[in-house]
Structures are given as C-alpha cells and as structure tokens.
C-alpha positions in Angstrom: 108.2 -98.5 50.2 108.1 -96.1 53.1 109.5 -97.2 56.5 107.3 -96.6 59.5 108.1 -96.8 63.2 106.8 -99.4 65.5 104.5 -96.9 67.2 103.0 -95.9 63.8 102.5 -99.5 63.0 100.7 -100.1 66.3 98.4 -97.1 65.7 97.6 -98.3 62.2 96.8 -101.7 63.6 94.4 -100.3 66.2 92.6 -98.2 63.5 92.3 -101.3 61.2 90.9 -103.4 64.0 88.3 -100.7 64.9 87.3 -100.3 61.2 87.1 -104.1 60.8 84.7 -104.5 63.8 82.6 -101.7 62.4 82.4 -103.3 59.0 81.6 -106.7 60.5 78.8 -105.2 62.7 77.3 -103.4 59.7 77.3 -106.6 57.5 75.7 -108.6 60.3 73.0 -106.0 60.7 72.3 -106.0 57.0 72.3 -109.8 57.0 69.8 -110.0 59.9 67.4 -107.6 58.1 67.7 -109.6 54.9 66.8 -112.8 56.8 63.9 -111.0 58.6 62.5 -109.8 55.2 62.9 -113.2 53.6 61.2 -115.0 56.6 58.2 -112.7 56.3 57.6 -113.5 52.6 54.6 -115.8 52.1 56.3 -117.8 49.3 59.3 -118.4 51.5 57.6 -119.0 54.9 55.2 -121.7 53.4 52.5 -121.3 55.9 49.2 -119.3 56.0 49.3 -116.6 58.6 45.7 -115.6 59.1 46.2 -112.8 61.7 49.7 -111.7 60.7 50.8 -111.8 64.4 53.6 -114.4 63.7 55.0 -112.4 60.8 55.0 -109.3 62.9 56.9 -111.1 65.6 59.8 -112.0 63.3 62.8 -109.8 64.0 66.3 -109.6 62.8 68.9 -107.9 65.1 72.6 -107.6 65.8 74.0 -108.8 69.0 77.0 -110.0 70.8 76.8 -113.6 72.0 79.6 -115.0 74.2 81.8 -112.0 73.2 81.2 -112.6 69.5 79.2 -110.4 67.1 76.2 -112.2 65.7 73.2 -111.7 63.3 70.1 -112.8 65.3 66.8 -113.9 63.8 63.9 -114.7 66.1 60.2 -115.1 66.1 57.6 -115.3 68.8 58.2 -112.0 70.6 55.5 -109.6 71.2 53.1 -108.7 68.4 50.2 -106.5 69.3 51.0 -106.8 73.0 51.2 -110.5 73.4 53.9 -113.2 72.9 53.3 -115.4 69.9 53.8 -118.7 71.8 53.1 -120.9 68.8 56.1 -119.6 66.7 58.2 -122.6 67.8 55.5 -125.1 66.8 55.2 -123.5 63.3 59.1 -123.5 62.9 59.8 -127.0 64.3 56.5 -128.7 64.0 54.7 -131.1 66.4 53.5 -134.6 66.0 50.4 -133.1 64.3 52.0 -130.2 62.4 54.9 -130.6 59.9 57.8 -128.2 60.5 57.8 -125.1 58.3 61.4 -123.9 59.1 60.6 -120.4 58.0 63.6 -119.1 60.1 65.9 -122.0 59.4 65.5 -121.8 55.7 66.2 -118.1 55.8 69.4 -118.6 57.8 70.6 -121.3 55.4 69.8 -119.1 52.4 71.8 -116.2 54.0 75.0 -118.2 54.8 76.6 -117.9 51.4 75.7 -114.2 50.9 77.0 -113.3 54.4 80.2 -115.2 53.8 80.9 -113.2 50.7 79.9 -109.9 52.3 82.2 -110.5 55.3 85.1 -111.4 53.1 84.7 -108.2 51.2 84.4 -106.2 54.4 87.5 -107.8 56.0 89.5 -107.2 52.8 88.4 -103.6 52.6 89.2 -102.9 56.3 92.6 -104.5 56.0 93.4 -102.6 52.8 92.3 -99.4 54.4 89.5 -98.8 51.8 86.5 -96.7 52.7 83.8 -98.8 51.1 83.7 -102.6 51.3 
C-alpha cells in the first residue's frame, strides 16, 4: 500500500466530499422527477382531473432546506397562469372530500428506491468510482 502525506490525504478528502455532494444532488433530482411522474399518473393519483390544471401544477425539484439537500414535490403552483388553490383539498381532503394523497403516496413509494440509490452514490463517491 502506498504511503501518502497528510496534505495529499486532505486534498483527496476534499475531492471526495465534492463528488459525494454532486452525486447526492443528482440522485435527489432524479428522485424528485420520478415522484413527479408517478403523481401525475391517473392510476396512481386516484382522482379525475377534468381540466388537467392540477396535474400540470405538480412539480418535482431539488432544493436545500435548512442547509440540507432535499427532493421537493409540490402541487398547487401556477398552471395556465393561476394558482391551483384546491390542490391541498385533493391531497388532504375535507369533511366532504376523502383525501387522495397523490403526493404522499408518491413520496412513500420513492423512499425505498431513494435509499438504495443514495447508498450506491455514497459508496461510489467514497471509493472514487466515476459511475454510481
């Protein structure tokens, strides 16, 4: 095994950290897009969307929340120029409407896949591999 200096070790650690963050960000972006696609599927969403405005408002994004990278899934943003205010009622229900949880079910379905993908990405970054 080759001996390295402390400075070489520190440099290697910096590069690994940078690669690790890049891989985590990439996996979270992929995950958010998978959740978006899943939430827009009729068989998964379990509600009739007559105008399509709610489906158009569903968006998966990457963001940093409280200094931590996160996959973000949201609905109710602008679709055709207006906010889709009723998205929260479809998701969580009201006393007259049962909850559909089209976002919540998508998040739950993604948890296992994301966990596996992040484990692969972390292992690849720490081992210095190019593809995770």
